[in-house]
N, C-alpha and C positions, 0 to 999 in steps of 0.2 A: 386803717382809718376808721374813726368812729363818728357817728352822727351826733352832733352836739344838740343840746336843748335849744340853743339859739337858732340853729339851722332848722330844726323841727318846727319851731314857731314861725320862721320865715316861710317855710313850705306850706304850713297850715294857713297862714294869712293869705298867701297867694291863691290857694284853693278856695278859701272863703270868699275872696274878692270875685273870683270867676263864678262861683255859685250864685252870688248876689247879682252879678251881671246878667246871668241867664235866668234869674228869678226862681231858682230851685233850692230849697233848704236841704243841706246835705249833712251826713255824718262823715267825718274825716279822721282816719286812723293813720298814724305814722309809726312805723316800727324801725328798730335799728338792725344792724347786720346780723344779730343773733335772733331775729324775729320777736324781740321783746317790745311791748308797747312803749313808745317814747312820748307820744302826745295823742290826745283824742279830743275832738270838738264835735258837739252835736249842736248844729245851728237851731235857732228857735223854729219850732214846728216841723223839724225833720222827723221822719218816720222812726218810731221806736224799733220796729223790726229790722231796720237797716243798720242798727248799731253793730250787731254781730256780723252782718254781711260785710260792712266796711273793714272790720278787723280781719276777717277771713280772706278778703280780697288781697289785703296787704301781705298776709302770711303766705297765701298761695303764690304770689309773685316772688317772694323771697325764698320760699322753700325750693323752688325750681328755677330761680334766676331767669324768669321770663314774665312778661305781663300776663295777668290772669286771663285775658282774652285769647292769648296764644295757647294756653293750656286747654281752653275751651275747644279750640279747633282740633287739638290732638285727642280730645276725650269723647268725640262723637262715636256712635256705633260704627264699627269696622276700622276705627283708627287705633294707633298703638297704645294710647293711654285711656281707652274706654273704661269707665267706672273709677278713675283715679280720684274723683271728688269724694269718694267714700273713705279715702285714706287720711291719715294725719288728723283724726278727730273732725273731719269735714273740711272740704275745700270749696271755694267758689270759682267756677270755671267760666265766668263770663266777664266782659270788660269792666274796668274800674280799679284794678290793682296794677300799679306801675312801679317799676324798680327805681330806686334812687341811686345815682352813680356820681362818683367824683373821679374824673379821669377814666381809667379803665377799671376802677374798683367799685364794687357794689357796697353801699353803706346802709342800705335798708330798702324800704318800700312804703308807698302810700296807697291806702285803700279808701275808696269813696263810694258811698251809696246813698240814694235818696231820689234820684231821677230815673230816666230810662238809661240803658247801658251806654248809649252814646254820650249822654250828658255826664254820667259818672266818669267815663274815660276822659272826656274833655276837661273836667275839673281836676282829675288826678294828674293829667299831663301838665296843666297850668301850675299845680303845686310842685311837681317834679322839676319843672323848668326854673323855679326859683332857687334851686340848689346851686 
């Protein structure tokens, strides 16, 4: 299964609607099953520094097939993946990266950055739900 541009746009639109609803401008990255950037939107006034973070959150989720916040739990001192965020050219191990699934298959991921991590995750989940 491949993520289509139409699906990526639907996911992004749902994420943008949620970001507007909570009043936080976001950077929204959508990647395909191969971790290639499929779509990216920077809402007006979203932080410039969050562009890279959104993309890396999506890639982190896809590289390890789990939401980025789950990687964060496993990468704390004393945990089995401690320091993993230094691999793969840099990972982001806090919430905001969510897998995109169709049935049992993973077709990509969405990464969102611009608010606090709870807001980022909420917006990413809203986008993923649109798939």
